[in-house]
C-alpha positions, -999 to 999 in steps of 0.1 A, spaced: -768 -659 270 -784 -677 299 -769 -688 330 -786 -707 353 -762 -706 384 -786 -686 410 -767 -661 415 -788 -631 436 -806 -603 418 -799 -585 449 -759 -577 460 -740 -557 483 -720 -531 464 -690 -517 474 -685 -485 454 -668 -454 475 -662 -476 506 -628 -474 522 -609 -507 525 -620 -503 563 -654 -497 556 -655 -527 525 -643 -552 555 -667 -544 579 -698 -542 556 -692 -572 538 -689 -592 572 -721 -578 584 -738 -579 546 -729 -618 548 -743 -621 585 -777 -610 578 -779 -633 544 -765 -617 515 -746 -641 491 -736 -617 462 -709 -590 469 -698 -572 436 -666 -546 437 -641 -533 415 -602 -531 410 -608 -495 406 -625 -488 440 -595 -500 456 -615 -521 483 -610 -554 470 -589 -562 501 -614 -553 524 -637 -574 507 -616 -606 512 -613 -597 547 -648 -595 556 -652 -627 533 -625 -644 552 -639 -631 587 -674 -647 579 -663 -681 565 -637 -684 595 -670 -678 618 -688 -705 598 -716 -681 588 -711 -688 552 -693 -716 527 -673 -697 499 -692 -719 475 -725 -699 486 -708 -667 472 -709 -649 441 -681 -623 438 -684 -600 409 -657 -575 402 -645 -554 370 -612 -553 359 -606 -522 335 -579 -525 309 -547 -499 312 
């Protein structure tokens, strides 16, 4: 399957980050040009990722439409 959505091949991975680290690193990554953020339910830091994104959007560093947020949901 080919998807033509221009998702960046390089993204910020948030594995092993605390919620606070994820918030700060997500914000900083967006600030320097990252547009792909990867997280997962089992990382337990999605709230921090959301906070970083919200801060970047509120400061008009990026529009939500320009971000690719990928996550993984595990059954059970």
